[in-house]
N, C-alpha and C positions, 0 to 999 in steps of 0.2 A: 807709227809706222808701219805696225800691222793693226785692223780696223775692225771690227766687233763684227759689221755686218758681213762680215767675206765668210763667216761662217754658216749662214742659211743657204750658200751654195752647196752644200753638202761634199766636198770637194775638200783635199788637202794642200790647198795652193798655200797656205802660210802654217808658220809654225803656232799661233793658234788653233786652226783646223785640226792639226796633228793631234793638238794638247786634247782640246774635245772628246778626239777620236778614243785617243788612249785611255781617257776616264769613262769613258762609255764601256768599257771592256773590264770585264770585272778577275781583280788577279788579287783578291784578298788570301794574307797564310794565318791559316791554313783557309783549302788546299796550295794557293798559288798559283795555278797555272801560266804562268807566266809566258807558255810559250805563245800565247796567241798576242799578247803584248810586242814580244821579241821579232816573231813575223812581220805585223806590220811595221814596225822601225827597217828591219830587213829588206822590204817592198823601198820604200823611201829612202834608205841608202843603195842601194844596187841601182834604183834608177838613177841616182846621180855620179853612178861610177865609181862609188866608195869600195874596197874591200871589206866582205864582211866572213863572220863565223858566224853562226849560230850553232850552242853546243848544248843540246838537250840530254844533259846528263841524267836526268830520272823522269818518269814519264809524269809528261807536260810540265818539269822545271826546267828551265832552259835560260841559259848565261846569253849574250851578245859582248861578241868583240868587234870593231868596226876600226882602220886601220891608214891614217891618211900619210899616206909613206913621207919621210922628210931627206934631207942628205946623207943623215946618219954621223956623223958628225956630234952631234949632241945626243945623250940619253933622251927614249921617249917620256913625253908627258902624259899623263894619264887624267881622262877625265872618266870619273867614277861612280856610280849612280846606281841605285835599285828600281826593279820592276813589280816589287810588290806594295804591297798596300797590307796595314791591318786592318780586321774586319770593322763591319759598319756598326755592328751595335743593333739593336732592336727598336729603342727610341728615340724621340729628339730632333729627328730629323726635318725641316720644315722647306730641303730644297730634295731634287732627288737627286741618292744617293750615287748613281751611274748616268746623272744626266747630263753630264758636261754643261751644262746651261750657264748664260752670262747675264749675270745681271749688276747693272750703278758699277762697272767697271771690275768686277771680281768674276772669275771663273769659277762655279762650284762642283765638286764632287769627291768620291774618296780616292785621294791619292793627288789632286788639284795640287794639295801645299806638300805633303811628301808622298810619293816624290817624283811625280809624271813630270810635273813642271820642269823640274830641274834635269830630267831622262829629255826633256824637248827642245830645251833651253841648250843641252850642250850638244845636241845631235846638230839646230841649227846653227850653231855657231860654227863647227865642225861644216857643214857644207857649202857656208858664205864664205869661209875660206877655201875651201874645196873650189869654189865657183869662179873665186877672183885669185887664182891659182898664187897666193901668199905663197912662195919658198920659204919653205922651213929647213932648218938644220937638221931637226929629231923627227921621229913617228911623233904624230898625234894622235891617239888612242881615246875608245868609248869604251868604256868596261861597265856593260851593266849586268847587274847580279839579279839572280831570283833568289828569296827566303832569307835577305838581311831583317826583316821585322821578329824572326824567332831567335834563327840560329845561324845566320850568318853564311847559310849554306852555298849560297853560291859564289862568294867570297873564295872561302874554305877551297872550291874546287879551283879556281884559279887562280891559286897559292899552290894546288898541289902540281898543277900543270904547268907552274913557274911562267906561265904565260907572259908576266910583264916583270919580272924580276930585275931587269936590268933600268928600269923608269927611275928618271930622277926625279920626279915630283910627282904628287899624285892630287888634283882637285876633286873634291867631292861636292855635289849639289842638296847636299841635305838644306832641310829646311831653316836659314839664320836670319833671315829679315833681311838681306842680302850686306848683314854685317859680317865681321872675318872671326870667324872660329879657329884657334889652332890647339885648344883642348880638351881631351875627352875624360871624364873618369870611366875608371875602371867598371867593372859590369860584374858580378858573380851571382849565381842561382845553386841555390843550394834545398836540398829533400829535407826535411828533419823530419823524422819518423819518430811517435811512442807506440809500446804494445801494452795490451792489456790481457785479455782471458776472457776468450767466447763465451756467449753462456743465453742462456733463454729467461724472456720478463715469467713464464709459466714457474719454473724452478730454480737452480741454482742461479743468478743475476751473472755469472764472473767479477771482469773488471774495465769498466767501461772506457775504450782508451779515447773513444771524442772528450770525455769527459776530461781523462788526463790532458788531453791537447787543450781544450780549453782555458786549462789553470795553466801552461805554458804561456798560452798565446802573450800574452802582454807584457810577459818576464822578457820576452822575445824581443817585443816592441822597444824595451827600453834598454835593450843592451846599450852600451856605451862604447860609439866604434872610433878608433884611431883618427882622427883628424889632424894630420901634418898642414902647417900653413902651404896654403896654394894661394895667387893673387889672381885668380881666373877661374877659380872653379868653387861650384858649391860645397855647401858641409856635406859630406856620406849621409847614406839613409839608411834604412832596412824596412823591406816592406813584404807583411803578406800579399801573396797570388792570388794562389789555391789550397784548398782544402778537401781532404779526397779519405772519406773512413764508412763502414757498415756496408753488410750485406743486403740484409733485411729489417723492416722495421723492428721483428720482434724481436731481435736476435741481436745480442750484446755483444759490438764492436771490437775485436781482440787489433783491432792495426788502425791506425790516423797519421798521414802525415799531410803536411804543408810543402809548398813548394817557395821560396824566398828570393826575392831579388835585397843584393847589396851594393848600392851602388858606394865607392871609394875614390879616395887619391894616389895619384905614384907611390911607389912604395910600400902599401901595404899590401900583404900575401894575405890569400885563403887560407891558408895554415894558420893565421890572427884570429881570420874571424870564426875557424874553429874551436878554435881555443875558447873564443869569448863565448860561444853556444855551447858547448860539449858538458859543461858544468849542470846546463838546465835537465839532463838526462835525456839527450835527443840523441837520437841515431841519424847520424848526417853523409850525404853523399852530396857530393861535387856533380851538379848536371852539366854546367855548363860557366867559363872565365875568359872574358873578354879582357885585357890588360886595358889600363889606362896608355892614352898615348899623347904625344906633345911636341909641337913642332915652335922653335925657337923666334922672339918675336922679332930677333934680326937677321932670322937666316933670308938668307936672298929670294927667296920662293914668296916667303909671307913679304916681302918688302915688293916682291912684283906685285902680287895680289890686291896689296894696300894700294899703290899707286892705281891701278887698272879701276879698280873700287870707284877712286877720288876723282878720276877722271870724266867717268860715268854716274858719277849721281849727282845731287843736287848740296849732299852734305857729304864730310866725312867719315867714313866706317869706322863703327867701333871694334875694337880684338876683345875676344873674351874664349871663357870655356864653356863649355856644356854635362849634363847631367847623361846628356842620351850617347849613345854608343852609335859607331856606324862600320863600314865595311874598312874603313882606314884601320880599325883597332887589329883588322885581321892582316892588311895591306904590309901596313909600319912595321908589326911583331915580326911579322917573316923578313921582310927584307929591309929595317932600318932605313924607308923610305918617308922621307917628308911630306905631310900633307897640307891642306888647310879646307875649312869648308867654306863656301859663301853658297846661295842657294835664295832663288827668289820665295821660297813658301816660307810662311810667317812662324817666327821662333815659339812653339807652345801651341800651334796649331794642331800637330800630330796626334789623332784619335779620335779629334774630337766632332763634334757633331757638324754638320753645315761648312764640311772644310773648305776650304777657297784658298786661291791664289789671286793677287792683285794684277790687272794685266800688265801695268806700269812696272810692275818690280820685274814681272818676267820679262818682258824688251828688254827693260835693263842688264835683265843676266845674260840675254845674249851677248849686248855687248862686252859687257865685262868679261864672258868668257872665250870671245874671237881675241880681246886685248892680253889677255893673259899666255891665250896659245903661240902670238905673233910675238909678244916681248919677250917671252920665255924660249921660244926657238926661234930668236932672230940668228 
């Protein structure tokens, strides 16, 4: 449907052209600067006559909301995606990270999978519906956020403004290999601190906080987390992400802290995790908590998505859960809106070197999103 040769024209005549253009725009978080991606999408949507609002809520950080009006007899359907990407790292790439080049049926670059392919596929589906004039019973919204990769900044902004509190369902285009994801694990970020006593190598050596932390790190990793039975989610995990301590090489550090990522099942609370870690002698601070969210398999929206995937793929999709979080944790927690994740990006590709999306799945995603919207809002 969309051929690779169109990329050489330098235009954005096809969704594939637009995807390549967006991959070439750096929007790594930090610092984000999603504003440039948002403006490119805004121009495409305005050219097609679609209502667009660009909300630059912090310097360079922008959400984009587009609305294709329906008859208003049914609540809106939200197409959700984020405009930021994770950083590229320093080594390991054999493809240009911001090249947007095509090789052997794949488009490469940071964000190709997570999740600019989802952004563009959703945009393309809305534009196809707008072009054909398909009547909709409710509004179809594009809600593209900033800062999802770190702390869901843009999603929280949408919630604060209650932009789509009345929505009937949310479709998220995070990487899923076009399978259906209906459950996300909860994510708890903690800062654990130990204290020592400052000293100097030439005199009183003090009490080294880094050495105290080194002693306790294996104990943190070996904490046995609560694990309620869940048919779709992997086991809970606890991981050390960063470590900080010391001011100078010849001064004994009197403070050391680590930031910890804990992935938990529904029903487990932050206080339960804190109770497990406090006996290790740690001073604990909650940095962020993203609750676990889930939509029932037999929910009508899940079934609508399942049917659309089955009709536009050569094989029936699997239904599963994931350890990652998406903006759905913010929206569903705030508004109790059902969500489903279907994305063209490969599950597990997020943050990898030589990130790519398969063009066939990208094209299939456009058809699936259109089918979901036209079915749900018929």
